[in-house]
C-alpha positions as CSV (number, residue, x, y, z in Angstrom):
1,M,-80.7,-38.1,-26.6
2,E,-78.3,-35.4,-25.3
3,D,-76.4,-38.7,-25.3
4,F,-75.8,-38.8,-28.7
5,L,-75.5,-35.2,-29.5
6,P,-71.7,-34.9,-27.6
7,S,-70.7,-38.2,-29.8
8,L,-70.9,-37.0,-33.3
9,H,-68.2,-36.2,-35.2
10,I,-68.4,-34.5,-38.9
11,N,-64.8,-34.7,-40.4
12,K,-63.7,-33.3,-44.0
13,Y,-61.1,-35.2,-45.7
14,A,-60.0,-34.3,-49.5
15,F,-61.4,-37.3,-51.5
16,T,-57.9,-38.4,-53.1
17,K,-55.2,-41.3,-52.8
18,E,-53.6,-38.6,-51.4
19,G,-56.0,-37.9,-48.5
20,A,-56.1,-41.5,-47.2
21,V,-53.7,-40.7,-45.4
22,E,-55.3,-38.8,-43.2
23,Y,-59.3,-40.6,-43.3
24,T,-57.3,-44.0,-42.5
25,L,-56.8,-42.9,-39.7
26,N,-60.0,-41.9,-38.1
27,S,-60.5,-44.0,-35.1
28,F,-64.1,-45.0,-36.4
29,M,-63.5,-45.9,-40.1
30,K,-59.5,-48.0,-39.0
31,N,-62.0,-50.1,-36.3
32,A,-65.2,-50.8,-39.4
33,W,-67.1,-49.0,-37.3
34,P,-70.7,-48.0,-39.0
35,I,-70.6,-44.4,-41.1
36,V,-71.9,-42.6,-43.5
37,Y,-70.0,-40.2,-46.0
38,I,-70.6,-37.6,-48.3
39,I,-68.7,-37.3,-51.2
40,K,-69.3,-33.8,-52.8
41,N,-67.7,-31.3,-55.7
42,D,-68.9,-27.8,-54.4
43,Q,-67.9,-26.2,-58.5
44,L,-69.7,-29.4,-59.8
45,G,-72.7,-29.6,-57.7
46,E,-72.9,-33.0,-57.3
47,A,-71.9,-35.8,-54.5
48,Y,-72.7,-39.3,-53.4
49,V,-74.0,-40.4,-50.4
50,G,-73.2,-43.7,-48.9
51,E,-72.5,-46.2,-45.5
52,S,-70.6,-49.0,-45.0
53,T,-68.6,-51.3,-42.1
54,N,-65.9,-51.2,-44.4
55,A,-65.7,-47.8,-45.0
56,I,-61.9,-47.7,-46.4
57,N,-61.7,-50.2,-48.7
58,R,-65.3,-48.8,-49.8
59,I,-63.8,-45.3,-50.2
60,Q,-61.1,-46.7,-52.2
61,Q,-63.6,-48.2,-54.8
62,H,-64.8,-44.9,-55.2
63,L,-61.9,-43.6,-56.4
64,S,-61.2,-46.2,-58.6
65,N,-65.3,-45.4,-60.2
66,P,-64.9,-42.9,-63.1
67,E,-68.5,-40.9,-62.0
68,R,-67.0,-40.5,-58.4
69,Q,-63.4,-39.7,-59.6
70,R,-65.1,-35.7,-60.4
71,L,-65.4,-35.4,-56.8
72,K,-63.5,-33.6,-54.3
73,D,-64.1,-33.7,-51.4
74,L,-65.4,-36.2,-48.7
75,L,-67.2,-35.8,-45.4
76,V,-67.6,-38.9,-42.5
77,I,-70.1,-38.4,-40.3
78,S,-69.6,-40.9,-37.4
79,C,-71.3,-41.2,-33.6
80,D,-70.8,-44.5,-30.9
81,K,-74.0,-45.0,-30.9
82,F,-74.1,-45.4,-34.8
83,N,-74.7,-49.0,-35.3
84,K,-76.0,-50.7,-38.7
85,S,-79.9,-49.9,-38.8
86,A,-79.3,-46.3,-37.9
87,V,-76.8,-46.0,-41.1
88,L,-78.9,-47.0,-42.8
89,D,-81.6,-44.9,-41.9
90,V,-79.2,-42.1,-42.2
91,E,-78.0,-42.7,-45.5
92,S,-81.7,-42.9,-46.4
93,E,-82.5,-39.0,-45.2
94,L,-79.4,-37.6,-46.7
95,I,-79.9,-39.3,-49.4
96,K,-84.3,-37.9,-49.8
97,Y,-82.9,-34.3,-48.5
98,M,-79.9,-33.5,-50.5
99,S,-81.4,-35.0,-53.4
100,S,-84.4,-32.6,-53.3
101,D,-82.7,-29.7,-51.2
102,G,-80.6,-28.7,-55.1
103,R,-77.2,-27.9,-53.7
104,Y,-76.5,-31.0,-55.1
105,K,-77.4,-32.9,-58.0
106,L,-76.4,-37.3,-56.4
107,Q,-74.6,-39.8,-58.1
108,N,-76.4,-42.4,-56.5
109,A,-79.2,-45.1,-58.1
110,N,-82.3,-45.2,-55.7
111,S,-82.0,-48.9,-55.4
112,G,-82.1,-50.6,-52.3
113,L,-84.0,-47.6,-50.1
114,V,-86.5,-49.2,-48.1
115,D,-88.1,-48.1,-44.8
116,H,-87.8,-49.8,-41.3
117,N,-87.8,-49.6,-37.5
118,Y,-85.2,-50.1,-34.9
119,Y,-84.5,-49.5,-32.0
120,Q,-84.5,-45.7,-30.5
121,R,-85.4,-44.5,-34.0
122,K,-86.9,-41.1,-33.0
123,N,-83.3,-40.4,-31.1
124,Y,-81.0,-40.9,-34.3
125,Q,-84.0,-38.7,-36.3
126,Q,-83.2,-36.2,-33.5
127,L,-79.5,-37.0,-34.9
128,F,-80.1,-36.4,-38.3
129,Q,-81.5,-33.2,-37.7
130,R,-78.5,-31.9,-36.1
131,I,-76.7,-33.3,-39.2
132,W,-78.8,-31.8,-41.5
133,S,-77.7,-27.8,-39.0
134,F,-74.2,-29.4,-39.7
135,L,-74.5,-29.4,-43.9
136,L,-76.5,-25.8,-43.9
137,N,-74.3,-24.0,-41.5
138,E,-71.0,-25.0,-43.9
139,K,-73.5,-24.3,-47.2
140,Y,-73.4,-27.9,-48.4
141,A,-77.1,-27.7,-47.9
142,K,-79.5,-24.5,-49.1
143,N,-82.7,-25.0,-47.2
144,P,-84.0,-26.5,-43.7
145,L,-86.2,-29.5,-43.3
146,Q,-89.6,-27.9,-43.1
147,R,-89.0,-26.3,-46.5
148,I,-87.6,-29.1,-48.3
149,D,-90.9,-30.8,-46.7
150,N,-93.0,-28.5,-49.0
151,S,-91.5,-29.0,-52.0
152,D,-92.7,-30.3,-54.8
153,L,-89.4,-32.0,-55.9
154,F,-88.7,-33.8,-52.4
155,K,-92.7,-34.8,-52.4
156,Y,-92.2,-36.4,-55.9
157,S,-88.4,-37.9,-55.1
158,P,-87.1,-40.6,-56.5
159,Y,-85.0,-41.5,-53.5
160,K,-87.9,-41.8,-50.7
161,A,-87.5,-44.7,-48.7
162,L,-89.9,-47.6,-49.6
163,T,-92.4,-49.2,-47.2
164,T,-92.4,-52.6,-47.0
165,D,-95.5,-52.8,-48.9
166,Q,-94.1,-50.9,-51.7
167,H,-90.8,-52.5,-51.5
168,E,-92.4,-56.2,-52.0
169,S,-94.6,-54.1,-54.7
170,V,-91.6,-53.3,-56.6
171,L,-90.4,-56.7,-56.6
172,Q,-93.4,-58.2,-58.2
173,I,-93.0,-55.3,-61.5
174,L,-89.3,-56.0,-61.9
175,K,-89.7,-59.8,-62.2
176,T,-93.0,-58.9,-64.4
177,L,-91.1,-57.1,-66.8
178,N,-88.3,-59.9,-66.8
179,L,-90.8,-62.2,-67.8
180,P,-90.7,-63.0,-72.0
181,G,-93.4,-61.4,-74.2
182,K,-95.9,-58.1,-73.7
183,Q,-97.0,-57.6,-70.2
184,T,-99.0,-55.7,-68.6
185,L,-99.5,-54.8,-64.8
186,F,-101.9,-53.6,-62.7
187,V,-100.6,-51.6,-59.6
188,E,-104.2,-50.3,-57.8
189,G,-104.2,-48.8,-53.9
190,G,-106.4,-45.9,-52.9
191,A,-105.6,-42.1,-52.6
192,G,-102.4,-41.8,-50.4
193,T,-100.7,-45.2,-50.7
194,G,-97.5,-43.7,-53.0
195,K,-98.7,-44.5,-56.1
196,T,-97.0,-41.4,-57.8
197,I,-94.2,-42.0,-55.6
198,L,-94.2,-45.7,-57.0
199,A,-94.0,-44.8,-60.3
200,V,-91.0,-41.8,-60.2
201,Y,-88.8,-43.9,-57.9
202,L,-89.9,-47.5,-61.0
203,M,-88.1,-44.3,-64.0
204,K,-85.4,-43.5,-61.9
205,L,-84.8,-47.5,-60.7
206,L,-84.8,-48.7,-64.7
207,S,-83.6,-45.9,-66.1
208,T,-79.9,-46.0,-64.5
209,Q,-77.3,-47.9,-65.4
210,I,-76.4,-51.2,-64.2
211,Q,-72.9,-50.2,-62.9
212,A,-74.1,-48.0,-60.9
213,H,-76.2,-50.0,-58.5
214,H,-73.9,-50.2,-56.2
215,I,-73.8,-52.9,-52.7
216,D,-71.9,-52.0,-50.2
217,D,-72.2,-55.6,-48.3
218,S,-72.6,-58.4,-50.3
219,D,-75.5,-59.5,-47.7
220,H,-77.2,-56.6,-48.2
221,V,-80.9,-57.4,-47.6
222,Y,-82.8,-56.4,-51.2
223,A,-80.1,-57.3,-53.4
224,E,-82.7,-59.2,-54.5
225,E,-84.0,-56.0,-55.8
226,I,-80.8,-55.3,-57.6
227,L,-80.4,-58.6,-59.2
228,N,-83.9,-58.0,-60.8
229,V,-82.5,-54.5,-62.2
230,V,-79.4,-56.4,-63.5
231,N,-81.3,-58.7,-65.4
232,F,-83.3,-56.4,-66.7
233,H,-80.4,-54.5,-68.1
234,K,-79.5,-57.4,-69.9
235,N,-82.6,-57.3,-71.8
236,Y,-82.9,-53.8,-72.6
237,P,-79.4,-52.4,-72.3
238,K,-80.8,-48.9,-73.0
239,P,-84.1,-49.0,-72.6
240,K,-87.1,-47.3,-74.2
241,I,-88.8,-45.8,-71.2
242,A,-91.0,-42.9,-70.1
243,L,-93.8,-41.9,-67.6
244,V,-97.0,-40.9,-68.8
245,V,-99.3,-38.4,-66.9
246,P,-102.8,-38.1,-68.2
247,M,-103.2,-34.7,-65.9
248,T,-101.7,-31.2,-67.4
249,S,-101.0,-29.6,-64.4
250,L,-99.9,-32.8,-62.5
251,R,-97.2,-33.9,-66.1
252,K,-96.2,-30.2,-65.7
253,T,-94.4,-30.5,-62.0
254,L,-93.5,-34.2,-63.1
255,K,-91.3,-32.5,-65.8
256,K,-89.5,-29.4,-63.8
257,V,-89.3,-32.8,-61.0
258,F,-87.4,-34.9,-63.1
259,G,-85.3,-31.9,-64.9
260,Q,-83.9,-31.4,-61.7
261,I,-82.6,-35.1,-61.4
262,K,-79.3,-36.6,-62.2
263,G,-80.0,-40.0,-64.9
264,L,-83.7,-38.8,-65.9
265,S,-85.1,-35.5,-67.6
266,S,-87.9,-33.7,-68.2
267,A,-88.4,-35.5,-72.0
268,M,-89.5,-38.5,-70.3
269,V,-92.4,-37.4,-68.9
270,I,-94.8,-37.4,-71.0
271,G,-99.2,-37.1,-72.1
272,P,-100.5,-39.7,-73.8
273,S,-101.2,-38.5,-77.1
274,E,-97.2,-38.7,-77.6
275,A,-96.7,-41.9,-75.8
276,A,-99.1,-42.5,-79.3
277,K,-95.9,-41.4,-81.6
278,E,-93.1,-44.1,-81.1
279,H,-93.0,-47.2,-80.0
280,F,-91.6,-47.5,-76.0
281,D,-89.9,-50.4,-73.9
282,I,-91.9,-49.8,-71.1
283,L,-94.7,-46.9,-70.5
284,I,-95.5,-46.4,-67.1
285,V,-98.6,-44.5,-66.8
286,D,-99.5,-42.6,-63.2
287,E,-103.1,-41.7,-62.8
288,A,-104.1,-44.6,-65.3
289,H,-108.2,-44.1,-64.4
290,R,-107.6,-40.3,-65.4
291,L,-106.8,-41.6,-69.1
292,R,-109.9,-40.6,-72.1
293,Q,-111.8,-41.6,-74.4
294,R,-113.8,-40.2,-77.1
295,K,-116.3,-38.2,-74.9
296,N,-116.2,-34.5,-73.8
297,I,-112.6,-33.8,-75.0
298,T,-111.7,-30.0,-76.1
299,N,-109.7,-32.1,-80.0
300,F,-111.8,-34.5,-81.3
301,A,-109.6,-34.1,-84.1
302,S,-106.5,-34.8,-83.2
303,F,-107.7,-37.7,-80.8
304,D,-109.5,-39.6,-84.3
305,E,-106.5,-38.4,-86.2
306,T,-104.6,-40.5,-83.2
307,N,-107.2,-43.9,-83.4
308,A,-107.0,-43.8,-87.2
309,R,-103.4,-44.1,-87.7
310,L,-103.1,-46.7,-85.3
311,G,-105.7,-48.8,-86.2
312,F,-108.4,-48.2,-83.7
313,D,-112.4,-47.7,-84.6
314,K,-112.7,-43.6,-84.6
315,H,-115.5,-43.8,-81.4
316,E,-114.1,-46.8,-79.7
317,G,-110.3,-46.3,-79.5
318,N,-109.1,-44.7,-76.3
319,E,-106.2,-44.2,-74.7
320,L,-105.5,-47.1,-73.2
321,D,-105.5,-48.6,-76.7
322,W,-102.9,-46.4,-78.0
323,I,-100.3,-47.2,-75.1
324,L,-101.3,-51.1,-75.0
325,K,-100.5,-50.8,-78.3
326,M,-97.1,-48.3,-78.5
327,S,-95.2,-50.6,-76.1
328,T,-94.3,-54.3,-74.4
329,F,-94.5,-53.3,-70.9
330,Q,-97.4,-51.6,-69.2
331,V,-97.4,-50.8,-65.5
332,L,-100.4,-48.9,-65.3
333,F,-101.0,-46.7,-61.7
334,Y,-105.2,-47.0,-60.8
335,D,-107.8,-45.9,-58.6
336,E,-111.5,-46.5,-60.4
337,G,-112.6,-44.3,-57.2
338,Q,-110.4,-41.0,-58.6
339,S,-112.5,-41.2,-62.0
340,I,-113.8,-38.1,-61.9
341,K,-115.9,-36.9,-65.2
342,P,-117.0,-38.6,-68.3
343,S,-113.6,-38.4,-70.5
344,D,-112.2,-41.0,-68.1
345,I,-112.5,-44.2,-69.7
346,N,-115.4,-46.6,-67.7
347,K,-113.3,-48.2,-65.5
348,E,-115.3,-51.8,-67.2
349,V,-112.6,-51.2,-69.8
350,F,-109.9,-51.4,-67.6
351,S,-112.0,-54.6,-66.0
352,K,-111.6,-56.4,-68.9
353,K,-108.3,-55.4,-69.6
354,K,-106.9,-56.8,-66.1
355,W,-108.7,-60.4,-66.9
356,S,-105.7,-60.9,-68.8
357,A,-103.0,-58.6,-66.7
358,K,-101.0,-59.1,-63.7
359,L,-102.1,-57.0,-60.0
360,V,-100.2,-55.4,-57.4
361,R,-102.1,-53.9,-54.6
362,L,-100.8,-51.2,-52.7
363,Q,-102.5,-51.2,-48.8
364,S,-100.3,-48.9,-47.2
365,Q,-101.6,-45.3,-46.3
366,L,-98.4,-42.8,-46.8
367,R,-100.2,-39.5,-47.1
368,V,-102.8,-38.7,-44.5
369,K,-101.6,-39.0,-41.1
370,G,-104.9,-40.2,-39.8
371,G,-104.3,-43.9,-41.1
372,A,-106.8,-46.4,-42.4
373,D,-109.2,-45.4,-39.6
374,Y,-109.1,-42.0,-41.7
375,I,-110.0,-43.2,-45.1
376,S,-112.4,-45.6,-43.6
377,F,-114.4,-43.4,-41.3
378,V,-114.4,-41.0,-45.3
379,D,-115.3,-44.2,-47.2
380,N,-118.4,-44.5,-45.1
381,L,-119.4,-40.5,-43.8
382,L,-119.6,-40.2,-48.0
383,H,-121.4,-43.6,-48.7
384,G,-123.6,-42.9,-45.8
385,S,-122.2,-46.3,-43.8
386,C,-121.7,-44.8,-40.5
387,A,-124.9,-45.5,-38.4
388,N,-122.2,-47.2,-35.9
389,Y,-119.9,-44.8,-35.8
390,I,-118.9,-42.1,-32.9
391,P,-117.6,-38.6,-34.4
392,F,-114.2,-38.9,-35.7
393,E,-111.4,-38.5,-33.2
394,N,-107.8,-38.6,-33.6
395,S,-105.0,-37.4,-32.4
396,N,-102.5,-37.8,-35.6
397,Y,-105.0,-36.6,-37.7
398,E,-107.5,-33.4,-37.2
399,L,-110.5,-33.1,-39.1
400,K,-113.0,-30.4,-38.1
401,L,-116.5,-29.4,-39.4
402,F,-116.9,-25.7,-39.0
403,D,-120.4,-23.9,-39.1
404,S,-118.5,-20.4,-40.7
405,L,-116.2,-20.5,-43.9
406,A,-115.0,-17.0,-42.4
407,D,-113.6,-18.9,-38.9
408,L,-112.3,-22.1,-41.3
409,Y,-110.7,-19.7,-43.8
410,A,-109.3,-18.1,-40.7
411,A,-108.4,-21.2,-38.7
412,L,-107.1,-22.5,-42.5
413,R,-104.6,-19.4,-42.6
414,E,-102.7,-19.8,-39.0
415,K,-102.3,-23.9,-40.2
416,E,-100.5,-21.6,-43.3
417,D,-98.1,-19.5,-41.3
418,E,-97.0,-22.7,-39.3
419,F,-96.7,-25.4,-41.8
420,G,-97.5,-23.8,-45.4
421,L,-99.1,-25.5,-48.5
422,C,-102.5,-25.2,-46.9
423,R,-105.0,-24.2,-48.7
424,L,-109.5,-24.4,-49.6
425,L,-110.8,-26.6,-52.1
426,S,-114.5,-26.7,-53.1
427,G,-116.3,-28.6,-55.3
428,Y,-118.2,-26.9,-58.6
429,S,-121.0,-25.5,-57.3
430,W,-120.4,-21.4,-59.1
431,E,-119.5,-21.1,-62.2
432,W,-115.6,-19.5,-63.0
433,K,-116.8,-16.4,-63.5
434,S,-113.3,-14.3,-62.7
435,Q,-111.9,-15.9,-65.7
436,K,-113.5,-13.1,-67.7
437,A,-114.0,-10.1,-65.6
438,D,-112.6,-9.0,-62.1
439,V,-115.4,-10.6,-60.2
440,P,-115.7,-13.0,-57.1
441,D,-116.5,-16.6,-57.9
442,I,-117.8,-17.2,-54.6
443,A,-119.4,-15.7,-51.6
444,L,-120.4,-17.3,-48.4
445,D,-120.3,-15.5,-45.0
446,G,-119.0,-12.1,-45.9
447,V,-116.3,-14.3,-47.7
448,S,-115.2,-13.9,-51.5
449,L,-113.3,-16.0,-53.4
450,K,-111.8,-16.5,-57.0
451,W,-111.6,-20.1,-58.5
452,N,-107.4,-20.7,-59.3
453,S,-106.5,-18.5,-61.6
454,T,-103.8,-20.9,-63.1
455,N,-104.2,-24.0,-64.2
456,E,-100.5,-25.6,-64.2
457,D,-99.1,-26.0,-60.6
458,W,-101.9,-24.1,-59.0
459,I,-101.1,-25.0,-55.9
460,N,-97.2,-23.6,-55.6
461,S,-98.7,-20.2,-57.5
462,P,-98.5,-17.2,-55.3
463,N,-101.9,-16.1,-54.9
464,A,-102.4,-19.8,-53.9
465,F,-103.8,-19.7,-50.5
466,Q,-106.3,-16.5,-51.5
467,E,-107.9,-18.3,-54.1
468,V,-109.9,-22.0,-53.7
469,G,-108.8,-24.8,-56.3
470,C,-110.7,-27.5,-58.0
471,I,-110.2,-31.0,-58.6
472,H,-108.8,-30.5,-61.5
473,T,-106.1,-28.1,-59.7
474,T,-105.3,-30.6,-56.6
475,Q,-106.0,-34.4,-58.0
476,G,-102.2,-35.8,-57.4
477,Y,-100.8,-33.0,-55.4
478,D,-100.6,-33.0,-50.9
479,L,-101.8,-30.4,-48.6
480,N,-100.6,-30.2,-45.2
481,Y,-104.3,-29.0,-44.6
482,T,-107.2,-29.3,-46.6
483,G,-110.0,-26.3,-46.3
484,L,-113.0,-28.2,-48.2
485,I,-116.0,-26.2,-48.9
486,F,-119.6,-29.2,-50.0
487,G,-121.3,-27.4,-52.5
488,T,-125.4,-26.9,-53.0
489,E,-124.8,-29.5,-55.9
490,I,-124.3,-32.2,-53.0
491,T,-127.4,-32.9,-50.7
492,Y,-128.3,-35.6,-48.3
493,S,-131.6,-37.2,-48.0
494,E,-133.6,-39.2,-45.1
495,T,-135.9,-40.7,-47.1
496,T,-132.8,-42.3,-49.3
497,N,-130.5,-42.2,-45.9
498,R,-127.8,-41.2,-48.3
499,M,-126.0,-38.7,-49.7
500,E,-127.8,-37.1,-53.5
501,V,-126.7,-34.7,-55.7
502,I,-128.4,-31.7,-57.4
503,P,-127.0,-31.2,-61.1
504,A,-128.4,-28.1,-62.0
505,N,-126.2,-26.6,-59.2
506,Y,-123.0,-28.7,-60.6
507,K,-121.1,-26.1,-62.6
508,D,-118.6,-28.3,-64.6
509,K,-120.3,-28.7,-67.4
510,K,-117.7,-31.2,-69.0
511,G,-118.0,-33.1,-66.2
512,K,-121.8,-33.7,-66.7
513,H,-122.6,-33.2,-70.4
514,G,-124.2,-36.3,-71.7
515,I,-124.0,-38.2,-68.5
516,D,-127.9,-39.7,-68.5
517,D,-127.8,-42.1,-65.2
518,P,-128.3,-39.8,-62.6
519,E,-125.9,-42.6,-60.4
520,K,-123.1,-42.3,-62.4
521,L,-122.9,-38.2,-62.2
522,R,-123.2,-39.1,-57.8
523,S,-120.1,-41.5,-58.1
524,Y,-118.1,-38.7,-60.1
525,I,-119.3,-36.1,-57.4
526,L,-118.7,-38.6,-54.4
527,N,-115.7,-39.6,-55.9
528,I,-114.1,-36.0,-56.7
529,Y,-115.0,-35.1,-52.4
530,H,-113.4,-38.3,-51.8
531,T,-110.3,-37.4,-53.8
532,M,-110.8,-33.9,-52.0
533,M,-110.6,-35.2,-48.7
534,L,-107.7,-37.3,-48.9
535,R,-105.4,-34.5,-49.8
536,G,-104.7,-33.0,-45.9
537,I,-101.7,-35.1,-44.7
538,R,-102.2,-33.3,-41.1
539,G,-105.4,-32.3,-41.4
540,T,-108.8,-31.0,-43.2
541,Y,-111.2,-28.4,-42.3
542,I,-115.1,-28.8,-43.7
543,Y,-117.9,-26.8,-44.5
544,V,-120.8,-27.4,-46.2
545,C,-123.6,-25.1,-47.8
546,D,-126.5,-27.4,-47.6
547,E,-128.3,-27.4,-44.5
548,K,-129.5,-30.8,-44.8
549,L,-125.8,-32.1,-45.2
550,R,-124.8,-30.5,-42.7
551,E,-126.9,-31.7,-40.1
552,Y,-125.5,-35.1,-41.3
553,F,-122.2,-34.5,-40.8
554,K,-122.3,-32.8,-37.9
555,E,-123.4,-36.3,-36.3
556,Y,-119.8,-37.8,-37.2
557,L,-117.9,-34.7,-37.1
558,S,-116.9,-31.9,-34.5
559,I,-118.4,-28.9,-34.5
560,T,-116.5,-26.0,-34.3
561,S,-118.7,-23.1,-33.9
562,S,-118.1,-19.1,-34.7
563,R,-116.2,-17.3,-32.7
């Protein structure tokens, strides 16, 4: 890596026709060497990031672009070790981090950002850290990389580079949107496969006007994506499009994110009831498994009024029906394994809809560093299929079982100090007493804790580490480390050789009211724990209340004894 650092050059020029006198003398630019560049206006707070092997011509093109003409300064980043793959990667990283840093709003479209490997990529990633240090020192950036990594704007940025898996999905979706007539498309994938990221990416991609989509080189490998976007905009020059998010907390978080991205607005993120008020060209639905039916909801009158207005039976119409009726195209991001309560539309309803819809499947695990091995282990652990497993070990992921909650909490605090975004979660085995009185809700091993004091963006709230989150405040969010309490509502039966639930100990009244089938309740509770076990990017720490379940877990997880 030492050979890379002395060869890095970052030069500043005036972004004007007169400034060409200087930047055309840049040895890398005039010799058609791959470079990365930033065009910016500090007063306006806007910037554009690009790369090119024909930079002089490319900058001249920008000088003719009315949007780009508002910018004033040109930063040229060059290195004698740069190749085309490297500059594509550095460009992608700059777009990703600058869009989330908050110093500038980017004029970039988000098409063609695809993750790829290449020779010595780790060296170039270290080189990027040097570039970012320069931007920080010159006040062209505000935040260190780790702080950006933990921000909502970064986690839900539409400028994330897509995996090959995700990019293929985008192409399938775009081709479907260019078909005539109404179209419904299901995008299926488990927790951590990037469904929300892809939904946000599509919102930016489809909301950006044709002229903003530009590819530096005519032979660009991702030109097919642009062609499909161009064809879409020919049919829908100003598409009426919205992102439907059923969960209130996640919806408010995404509204904040959209308000900070050029070309998007918080008004584009809506709830299902808003989607039922007017017709849309496209409705993209994140967490579609959380769309509601008329069961265990808080406002029956409003639900019934919407059903009546749209011509659906009072007791049978649901939020999925509303979305299908009030849009020409629907893209539904769906995972039946994350349905967690009776108000969620039954998976049988979705299955019927899928018969006549197009299907796209996401496979790559993007959140959890333990990858497919960890996902498979969690599936088998929760469903009693671990008979041939040895205790889980993975150098990329920390999975630990603690016999003391106090020790777990102490270990989690160490990770919080190091990485941030480490939170304690639990199954719903305790009533929410602190909502009405200043008393602890959970008291275990000398540790007294309260449930989340807010339902809105609890993950980022000031007191979050001192509290315990539930599934309702964490579904859809990422953590660095998860501390997870398996509560008293779940045990292990040696008779049935599987995890069983104890309904009396499950305190979520709306989560179990009206459920006559115990297998249905068991399915919901297992889905809850499965979803929470997949929140942690770097690791999951577990404490189990029930003795029988603890003994079962000890067979397959490394146990951390009391200090």
